[in-house]
Each structure stands twice: as structure tokens, then as C-alpha cells.
N, C-alpha and C positions, 0 to 999 in steps of 0.2 A: 504494500500500500504506500502511496505517496500522498503527502498532505502539503498544500500550499496555503500561505496566509497572505491576505491582502488587507490594507488599511485605507480608510478614508475619514478624515477628520479624527474623531475619537472612537470610531467603530471598526470592527474587524469582520472580515469575511473569510471563511475557510472552505477550501475545495479539496476533496478526497478523490483519489482514483484507485481502483483495485480490480482484481480479477476474481470472480466467483467460480471456484473450481466445480462446485456441485451443479450449478446452473450452466456452466460453460459460457459465461458472458462477462463482458467488461461493465464496470459500474462506476458512475460518476455521481458524487454526492456533494451538494452545495449547502453549506450552513450559513444562512443569511442572518444578518445582525438582528432582525426582528424576531428571531426564533424559528422561522420556517426552515424545514429541511427538505430539499428538492433532490430526489433520487431518480436517476435515469439509467436504463440498461441497454447494452448494445451487443449484438451477436457477432459483429465483425470489428476487427481492429481499425479498419479504414473509417467506418462510421464513428467509432469512438474518438479517433484522432480528429476527425472533422469537427465533431461537437466541442472538443476541448479548445481548438483554435477559435471557433465561433464564440465560445464562452469567454475566452481570454480577451477577444476584441471587445465584446460587450462590456465587460467590467472595466476595461481601460477607458472606453468612451464615457462610462459613468463616473470616472474619476478615481477609481481604485488603483493602488500601486502595491507592488510586491513588498511585503514587510520582512523579507528574509529568504534564505534559501529553502527549497522544499525539504521536508523531513521525509526520509525513506524509512518505512517500517517493514519488517520482514514479512509479517502476515498479510494476506490478501492478494498475493500475486500467483500467477500460474506455476503449478508444480510440473517440472519437466519429466 
């Protein structure tokens, strides 16, 4: 799993990416500052990557900036 943190003013946005081995799909989770949790599932890596690029563009346009390097967590990625 990888986790990215973004800041805007005094609020924080968290984006998680992972691979669900049981469902054989990629998962994107956005934790919005208002408490909403948005979860999206993708069956192909191409669709997953496309959505991540789209999300990155959207949050940049909305004034969010990266507040540090992504955190890489061992759990949540494809088992070879």
C-alpha cells in the first residue's frame, strides 16, 4: 500500500493505493478532510493509473500540494 498526503490551508487530504489480492483488483481510497471516504476499484492497471493521474490533476487544480513523500506500507500490494 502507498499513502500520499496533501495539504491545503490547514486541512489534509490522504490518498491510498493498494492491490486487493482476494478480489484481484486495484483500489484507490481518498480520505477527504470533511470525513468522507471515497473508494474506487479497478480491474486493470491501465484504468487504475489513468484514474490516479486524473485525481492528481484535480487536486492540484483545487489547490492541494504534496505535504511529503509517499509512505510505502508492505501490506496491500500484489503477492507474486
